[in-house]
N, C-alpha and C positions, 0 to 999 in steps of 0.2 A: 878412766881405766879403757885400755885399748882392748879389742875384741881380738884373739888369736885368729889367725887366718888357717884354713883346713890345711893340714899338713899333707905329705906324701905318704901318710902312714896306710898300710892296708887296711882296708876295712874289713871289721868282723861283722858278722851277721847282726844285724839290729835287733831281732828277737830275743835270742840269748844275752845279749848285753842289757836290754831293758830289764830282763827277767833278773839278771845279776845285780842291778840297779834298784830293784824293787823292795828293797828291806833297809830300814834304818843301819841294823847292824851291819850289814854288807857296806853299805856307803860309809860307816865310820871305820871300817877296816881298811877300806881303800884310801881313805885319807889318812890314815896311820902308815900305809904302806909307802905313800908318796915320797918318804924319806928316801927311797932308793935303795934302802935295805933289806935284807930277808930276815923274815919273823917266824918265830915258832907258832903254832896254833894256840897253844896256852898263853903265849904273850897276847894274841890278838883277841883271846876269850876274855881276858883282863882288862882289855882297853874298852870292850864293848859290854862288859860285865854280863856275860853269859857263861854257859857250862862248856868245858872243853868238846863235848860232843857235839853240841848246839853249834858251836864256832867251826867245828870239823865240817859239819854239814854246809854252813855258809860258804865256806872255802871252797868245797867241792863244788857248789854251783858256780862260784866265780872262775873256778879252773875249767869246768866244763863249757863256760861261755867263753873262755880265752883270755878274759880280763887279768887274771893272775895266772903265775906259773907255780910249779912245785917241784923241789927238788930235795930229796933226803929231808923229809919233814919240815922243810923252810919253804916258806911263800914269799913272792915277790911280786911287785909289779913291772911289768916291762918296761924297760927305760923307753922303748919307741912311743909309749903312751903318754909320757910325762912332756906337757909343753914348755916347761920353763917358767909359765905364769903361775902364781901360787894358786892351788885349789883348782887347776884346769887339766882335765885329762882329754886326750884325743884319741878316740878307738875308732877311727876312720868313718865310721857309720854317723857319729855323733860328738859333739863336744860336752863334756860334762864340768860343771862347776860345783865342787865341794866345799863346804866351810873349812875356812884355813884355822887350823888348830894354832893357839896360842903358843907362842915359843917363850919357853921359860930363859930369864936371862941370869 
């Protein structure tokens, strides 16, 4: 497996990014958002098996860090962070490898 080279992605501040990644539920939400689609918080709550209010708190942490965007109650991973390699995100300050979700056939 090749290691992606750092991109020209403008770097996000490392502290907030690490804080956003410092919870299993947030990492699972990011992995789900790697499909490039916008998702509602209730859907992401189901994915990580937490309450809607807890999902909203997690999402706000990620929005504040800049790793996720929010518009009209829909959350999305900005395409500039998606490297094209399964499970790899490039936040400019760091590359992150998340477990690749199994794809149903």
